[in-house]
N, C-alpha and C positions, 0 to 999 in steps of 0.2 A: 648052861641047864636045861634042861629041857624043858621047851617051851609048849612044843604042841606034839601030843602022843602020840595020834593020829598020824600023822606024818612022820614022826621023828624028827623034829625039826630043832634045834639048839638055838638058843639068843644068838652066837657065833653067827652061824648059818645065815639068821635074818640082820643082823649088824652088817653083815658083809654085801649082803643085797642090798642093803639102805644104800651103803658108801656109795654102792657102783651105781645104781641109780643117782645118787647126789652129783656123782662126778658127771653124767651125763647131763643133769641139768639141775645146778643147786637148788632150785627155788621152786621146783613140780612139786604139787602135793602128791605125799603120798601115802594110799593106805593100806591097811591089808590085803586086798583084795590082789591090789596092785604085786605086794609084795610074794606073795603065794603063785602069782602066774610069772613072776622073773624067776621064780624057783621051779617051775611046771609041776607044782603044787594042787591042792584046792582045797579048802575049806570044809572039813566033813560033819564035824559038832559045832564048830567056830567058838568053843568055849576059848579058846588062847586069843584069839580076838583082842580083848584088852589089853593083855598081858603084849600083844606086839603094837599096842599102838602108843603103850607106855615106852617101847625100844624104839620107835619111829620116832617121838620125841626128844627121848635121851641121845639117839643116837644124832639127831641132825644137829641139834645142842651142841654137843661135842662135836661137829663138824663146820658147824660155822664156826666154833669160836678159834679153832685150828687154820680157818680160812682166813680171818682176822675180816669177817665182813664187819660194815656197819653197824654200832647197835640200833639205829633205827629199823635196817633191815630187819633184823634178826627180829627184836619186839615184835612187829608188825605179822611178820611169818608165825610167828610161836604163839601171839593170839590169835589168828585165825586156826592155826591149829589144833590150839586147845580147845576152843569152841566148836570145834568138829567132832572134838575127842566128849564131849558132854553132851553135844545131843545125839549123837549115837551113845552112848550110855544112858541118857537119859530113854532113847526109845527100845534101847535092849531091857530095860527095867518095867518097861512098860507091856514089854510082851510077855513078863515072866508071871504076873500077878494073878492069879487063879480069874478075879474078877472081869478082867478081859478078855479071857475066852468066851470064842463064838459057840464052842459046841459044851 
């Protein structure tokens, strides 16, 4: 599935990069900018970032399920990641409202 039409990046490309990053350090916090940087790309319109965050969450869950991480480690990490995602989502929604525009 095509995730980023600006850079022509597929979900497989993103999942592969995330898996490589997790192989290096399985408890690092991965964000869309870090994924794009690893691919030597940059977010242009950044409309794909919410989808990239969802791919990060699902790929990380699958990775740790295969790795047999303890459930406590996974739950703590995923809770922190989902909180980060919610905060970013709220910030994204605030930027899109016309009433919040400066000009």
